[in-house]
N, C-alpha and C positions, 0 to 999 in steps of 0.2 A: 338302198334295196327296200322294196315294198314289203309290207306284212301281208299275211294271209289270214282270212277269217271266214268262217262258215256260220251264217246266221239263219235261224229257223223260227218260224211261228209254230204254234200247235197246228195239227191238222184238224179242221173244223168238222163237226158233225152236221151234215147238210140236211137238216129236217125243217128248214125254214130259211127265209132270206137273211143275208148277213146283217147283224145288228150293230149297235154302237160298240159293244165289247169286242166283237170280231174285228171291226174296223180299226179300233184303237191299237190292238196288238199288231195288226198288219201294217198300219201306217207308221208306227214308231220303228218297227223292224225295217220298213222301207227307208225311212229317214236315216237310220243308222247305216244301212247298206249304201245309200247315196253318199253319206258323209265319208265312209271309209273309201269308197271309190274316189271321192274328191281328194282324199289324202294320197291317192296313188296306190292304195292297197288292192290286192287281189281278193275279190269277194265272190262267194257263192251264197245266194239267198233263196231259201226254200219255203214254200207254203203248200197247202194241199187240203184234201178232204178225207175224212175217216168214214168209210162207207159200209161197214159190216155191223151186225148186231140186231138186237130186238126191235129197236125203234124203226129202222129202215124197213125191216121185214113186215112189221105191223102196218106201217104207212102204205107200203106197196099192196098188201092184201086188201086194205080198205079202199085203195084207188083202183083195184082190179088190174094191176100191172105186175110185172116181175120185179124182184128186188134190184136186179141189174138195171132195168129201165128206170126205176125210181132213182137209183144212185147216179146214173148218167145225167138225168134231168137236173137233179139238185146240185151235183158237182159243177155242171156247166154254169149254173146260176152264180156260184161263188167265183168261178174263173172270170165270168163276164163282169161281175162286180169289181173285182180287183183291176181288171183292164180299165173300166170306167173311172176308177179312183186313181189311176196312174201308178199302180204298184209295179215296181221294177224287179219282180222276182225272176231268178234265173231258171227255176224249175217249179213244176206243180205236180206233186205226187198224189196218186190215188191208191187207196189200199186194195182196190179191185184189179189193179194192174198186175200183170204177170211178173214184172221186174221186182215188185214189192213182195209178192207171195213167194217167189223163189228164195229170197233172203230170209223171210220168216220161217219157211220150212227148214232151211239150212241151220238157222240158229236153234230152232226147237229140237231138231235131230241131234245137234251137237250137245245140247244140255241133257237130252235123254240118254245119250251114249255115256255121258260123264256121271250119270246118276244124280243129276240135279233136279229131276222131275220124278214124282211117284204118283200112284193111283190111290185115291182115298175117298171117304164119304164126308159130306158137309151138309149142315142144315143151318138156316138162319133167315133173318128178315131181309128181303130182296127188293130193291127199287128198280123198276124197269126203265125209268127215266135216266137214272145214273148208271144203270147196268152194273150194279155192284151190290154186295151184301153189306149190312151194317151190323156192328157189334152192339152189345147191350150198353157198353160204356158210351158209345157215340149217340145212343138214343135216349140217354137218361133224362135229358131236359126237353125232349121233343114230343112227349106223349105218344111215342110209338110211330110217329110219322117221319117221312124223309126230311132230314135237316135242310136240304136244298130246295126240294119241290113242295114240301109241306103236304104231301099226299100219302095215303095209307100204303103200308108196305105189305108184301106178300111173303108168307112163310113158305120156303122151298127147302126140301131135302133131296139131295141127289148125289150120285157118284161122279167124281171129276178127277182131273189131273191137277197136281199141285207143284208149284216151284218152291224149293227149299230156301225160301228167303230168310227164314229165321237164323240160319247159320251165318249170315253176313251182318248181323246187327252190330257186333262189337267192331268189326272191320269198318263199317260205315261210320260209326261214331268217331273213331280215330281219324278216318279219312277227312271228314268234315272239320273236325277240330284242328287238324294240321293245315287246313286251307281256309283261312278266314274269309277270302273273297270268292269261294266256290259258289255260294248261294247269296245273291244280293237282291235288295238291301238286307242288312244284318237281321232285321226283325224276322225275316222268313227263315234264315239260317237258324236262329234261336227257336223258332217254331218247330222246325224239323228235329232239332236236338231234343226239344221237350217231348215230342212224340216218341222219340227213340228211348226215352227213359222207361217206357212201358215195354213189356215183352213183345217182340215182333213176331207176328204170325206168318205161317207159310201162305203163299198166294195161290188162290184158285185160278187156273189159266185156261180152263176149257168149259164148254157147255155140250151136253149130249145132243146129237143131231135129232133125237126124238123130240126135243124141245126147240132147238134152233138149227135150222138148215143153213142160214145165211152167214157164212164165215169160212175161214180157211181150214180145211180138214187137217188134223194133226198127222204128221208124216208117219208116226209110229202106231196110230190107231184112228182109222178114218170113221169110227163111230162117233167121234167128237170133233168139234171145231174149236179153234183157239179163241180164248176170251179177249175182250177189247184191248187191254193194255199190252198183252203179248203180240197183238196185231198192230195197234196204232203207234205205240212208241217206237217200234222198229222202223217206221217210215224214215226217221232221221238217218238211219244207216242205209236202208235200201235205195234211197234216192241217189246215193253215191256210187251205186253199181257194185261189182264184185269186191269182196273184202280185201282182195290182194291187188285190186286195180289202182291205177295212178290217181284217179279222182278221190278214191277213198283214202289212200295213203297221204294225199296232199291236204285234204280238208277235214277229215275226221278228228285229227289231233287238235284242231283249233275251233271246235264247234262251240257256239254260244246259243243256248235255248232261251227264247223270250216267251213267257207264259203269263196267264192270269192266275191269281192266287187260288182259284177254285180247283186247279189241278196241281197244286204244289206237292201234295203227298205222293202222287203218282210219279212226278218228275224228281222229287227230292229223296224218295225212299225206294220205290219199286225199280225205277230206271237204273240208278247206279248199281243196285244189286244184280239186276239182269246183265248189265254190261260186264261187271266183275266176273260173274259166272261164265259168261261167254268169252272171257279173255280179251275183251275189247277195252280200249282206253275210256276213262270217264270223261264226261264233258268238261270243258274249260270253265264255263260259267253258266249258272242258271239265273236269269234276270226275271224278277217277278213283279208284276204290277197289280194294282188294286182294282176295285169295282167302280163302275159308273152307277151313281145313285140318281133316282128320279124323285124329286120332292122329299129328299132325305131318306127314301127307302130303296130297296133293291129292285132292279129291273126284273120283271117277271111276266111271262106270257099269260099266266093265270090271272094276274092283276090287270093285264092289258096295257101296260105302260112301256113296252119294248119300243125303242127308237130304231127305225130302219135306217141304215147308213146311206143308201142311195137316195132316199127321199130328201135327206138333209143336203147332200152334195148337189143334187139336181136343183134344189131351191136356192141355195146360197153360193154354190161354186165349190169346186174340189179343193182349191187351196185354202179357202176360208174354213172349210170343214177340217182340213188337216191342222191348220193353225190353232183353231179353238181346242181341239183335242190335246195337242201337245203343249199348249200354253196353260191350259186350265188344270190339267192333272199333274201332280207331283208323282213321278214314276215310283211305284211302290205303295202309294197311299190311295185311299178312295177319293172320289171327286163327285161333285154334283153337276148334273146337266139340266139346263133349262133353256128353252128357245130365247127367252128374254136375255139371259146372259150371253148366249151365242150372238145375238144381234148387237148387243152392247160391245162385245169384243170386235166384231166385224167393223162396226162404224168407227169406234175409237181408235183401234190399232191399225186396221188395214185401210179403211177409207180415209180417215183423217191423217194419220201419221205417215204411213208408207205411201198410200195412194196419192195424197196431196203433195208429198215431196217429189215423187216421180213426175206428176203432172206439171207442177210449176217449174221444176228443173228443166225438163225437156222443152217446155214452152219458152223459157228464158233463153235456152241455148238456140232454139230455132229462130226466135224473134231478134235477139241481140248478138248472136254469134254466127249467124248463117248456117246453123246446124252443125257447127264444128267447135269442139273444145280441145285446145292444144294440150300436150303433156304439161304437167305441173313444173313451173319454174318460179323464181322470185317469191318464195313463200314467206309470209309474215307470221307473227305470233299466233294469230287465229288459225291459220292454215297448218302450222306446225302442231298446234294443239289438237286439231282434228286428226292429223297423221298419227300422233302418239295415241290418241283415243282409239283409233281403229286397230292399231297394233294390240292394245289391251283387249279390245273386243274379240279379236281372233283368239288370243290366249284364253279368254273366258269361255268362248265356244268350245275350244279344244278340251279344256278342263271339265266343262259340264258334260260333254258327250262321253268322256271317259267314264263318267259316273251314271250315264243314261239319264241325266238331268235335262231333258228336252226343254222343260219350262225355263230353266236358268239360261240355256243357250239362247233361246228366243228373247228373253228379257235383256240379255247383254246386247243383242243386235238392236233391239228397240231403244236402248239407251243411246246408241250411236245415231240412230235415225233422229231421235229428239235433238241431239247436238247439231246435226246438219240442218235441221229445220230452224233452230235458233241462229245458226250461222247465216242462213239466208235472210232471216229477219234483220239481223244486225248489219249485214253487208248492204242490204237494200239495192240489189243490182238494177232495179227499175229506175231508181234515182240516179245511179251512176250513168245509165244509158241516156237519161234526159240531160245530164250536165253538159256533155259534149266536149269537155276539155281533154287534153292528152292524158293527164294523170288519171282522170276518171275512167277513160277508155282502157288504159293499161290495167287499172284496178279491176274493171269489169271482166277483162279477159282472165285474170287470175280467179275471180269468183266463179266464172263459167267453167273453168278448168277443174276447180274443186268440185263443182256439182257433177260434171261428167265423170270424174274419178270416183266420187262417192257412189254414184249409181253403178259404175262398173264393179267396184269392190263389193257392194251390197248384192249385186246379182250373183256373185260367186258364193258368198257365205249363206245366202238365203236358199240356194238351190236344193239342199237336202230337205228343206222344210216346205218350201213353196215352189216346187219345180216348174209349174206352168208360168207363174208370175215371173220367176227368175229368167226363164227362157224368153218371155216377151220383152223383158228389160234388155237382155243381151241383143236380141234381134233389133230392137229400136236403136241401140247404141252401135249397131254395125259390128258386134262382136261375134266371133265364130270359133270353132275348134274345141278340143277337149277342155273340160273344166278341171282346174287343179287349185287346191287351196293355196299352194305356194304362190299363185298369181294374184292372190288377194292381198297384195302389199300396197298400201296407200302411197301413190306416187310411183308405182311400179309400171304404170302404163307407158309404153315406149312409143306409141303412135297416137295421133289425134283421135278423139272420139268423134265419129261422124254419124249423125242421126239419119236413120232410114225413113223416118216419118216426121211430120211437122211437130208432133208432140205425142206423148203417150198418156192419154187420159182415160179415165174409167177402168183402171186396172182392178179396182175393187169398188164397184158402185155402192153408194150409201143405201142402206135399207131403212125405210121409214119405220120408226119404232112402233111396235104394237103397244098401244097405251093400255097398260093393265089397270085394274081397279085401284081404288085408293090404297096406296102403300103405307106401311107403318111409318109414322113420323113422330117427332117429339110431341109428347102429350102436353096439353095446356096445363096451366097451374091448377085449374079447377078439376082436371082429370086425375091429378097425381094423388096418391094415397097420403094420408096424414103423416106427420113427422113425429107422432107421439111414440110412447114405448110399445114394444111388441113382446109377446111371450116367448119363452124358450122353445115352445112347440112351433111357433111361427118361424123362428130362425132355423129350427131343425129341418124344416121343409126345403131349405135352400141347400142344394148340393154343390159343393166346391171341390174342384179337383186340380191337380197339377197338370199343366199342358206344356209341351215343347213346341215352339214356333219352328216349323220346317220350311215355310215359305211365306213371303210377304210381298205385297205389291199394291200400288195405288189403284183406286177404283175410278174408272173413266168418268169424267164429268163431275167428280166430287173433289172439293178441296180439303175435306175433313176426313174422309173414310179411307182406311186401309183394309184390304182383304187379307186375312191371316189364315193360313192352313196349319192346323194344330194336330199334333199327335197326342192322344190320350192313352197310349199303350195299345189297347185292344181295338181302338177305332180311331178314325180321323174325322175332324170336324172343320167347318169353315166358319169364321167369325168376321163380321164387318165391325171394325172398331173406329171410333171417331178420334183418332190420334195422329192423323197425317200431318197436322201443323206442328207436332212436337217430336216426331220420330221419322227418320228415313227408313224405308222398308228393310234395307240391308242390315241396319243396326239391330233389328229384332230377331233375325234368324238365329236359331240356336239357344235363345233365352228360354228359361223355365218360368212360366207365369202361372197365375191362379185364375181359373175360369169358373163361372156359374154354368153348370151343365144341364140343369133341368128347367130352363126357360122354354117357353113356346117359341119355335122357330119363326123368324120374321124375315121378309125380303126387303133389303135396303139397296137402292140404286142397282137393282138387278142381281144382287148377291144375297143368297140365302144365308142368314146369320143364325148359327145353331148354338148360341151361348153369348156370354158377356165376360170380358176380362175385367179384372180389378185394377184400379188406378187411383192415385191420390192427386189432388190438385190444390194449389194455393197461389194467389196473386198472379193468375194467368199462366202459371207453370203447371205441367202435368207430368207425373211419373208412374209408369207401369209397375205394379207390384211384382217383384221377383223373389226368389228364394235365397236365403243365406247359406243353405246346405243343399246338397244334391239329393233329390228324390226322383224316382222314376215317373215318367208320364203316366197319368191315370191315378196316381196316389191321391187318397182322399185327404182333404184339408178340413181339420176339425178344430 
């Protein structure tokens, strides 16, 4: 019997084209939805746009159009972007739709009738960009500017309606503590519990229509419109229709929200309190991812470094864009984006590894097998090894997807791709074809069958991540019908693979590297500082901290470098370390190491390295320095 799951992205504020952050959340949600469908589960996948509030009203006034016209135009841009990116959402909710506003009014009226909402006065520092007030505590290190936008705040005093959120503080703490996997990864659960150690304030839920017309009027006082969170968050409920309807009763109990960490507080604190007050079940899981950084800093419109999603997809291809985002970011941690790294991934992983395998496998099948690869029989040790390896791959993908570890799922698939490529090299089917004897011909048929079966199985497990490439592979192999993960059993093909084309080449065309300026390289002996004594002050300028390795992988085209993703507690960093000849990537994950954290960032082989790990070496052997006692990531080493 299949499972049921309801997957949601945030609804996006459409005041500009979708950027890298919007695309990442939506693409990983899409990959999860496709994966769950592949398992045979019943899936409902929602995205949409948040169209009320100050920013839309101000943009509309500036453009000389109505807020509704502005919302229609900008929402359509998001819907079109997701269509072009191949997003398989089942619904697209807009907060200006009547179906949404009906549910918002119903929930607000219910809370008013229950005494959960009261009228009061509030004053404070307000950010129009965030559409929220900030407390003095939140502003203590910002110099009075918005922590997110770094813009001046406006002091506003006004009468509003408030939700009695403070009464749910103790309940929420117990609820989260009793459910260790409610908010994932754990670092964000801990962040919410840390926030709840301070007294929880009641939540302003309205704005007077004298200041803001563009919103949903409160059902019990039409002089006010509802505030952003009591409008936007309810989309997850309103998209399912009536609260007593079949769709709501089927999907709401199994809802999983996917969000960026910038809206953690709203989803981790406000939303469960709102649901509790409305007598609605709390979400099953809150899955939280990190930020994309540009040049080590945050993406920002004011800085002018925002990366538009469609521009990248149009330039390099939709599947290449999806692959880079899911492979490069460890879900829950921050990641760095650069076009150089993007092209490196595309060329090494997609063009060289996958694209080359598909091209030469289909060419060999067409040239030496008449376009037909029979079902697998007469398996030798090499073939049985591949069969066992693929079974392990599927298990690894399943385990990774359970943890939203998209990067790990793809890494497991690419390990299998590498093994098939090595199998082709070792089997040398071109030499078998030239030999001409009966034994060679029989051996060639086995090799071609393995290649056909490998591509068939890969087309299934790749489909959640690279849907267009997977479909092209299936079409070339003459495969049709619904995809099911259960069919990805190596040797499970019961009929011959018949190519519908002479070959499948150019699946991922290679992109010519953009030659950057001179990159950092090993300094010559003359450039190196002297080896004499240094003062304690010199040493004191070196900042050493404990870091936990959360991901590790080889750097394309490099025999020496590994790319390490490190958690330092409050932040995530990437380090390129010259230890590939001494450590397998998997052996490093989970280790606590010591890192120099105040070095100038440097780019090595397309990887921005934001530090240096400590290691000892002797007689050609190298050992990474680890801890003999457990310390938290970010702890200072003195």
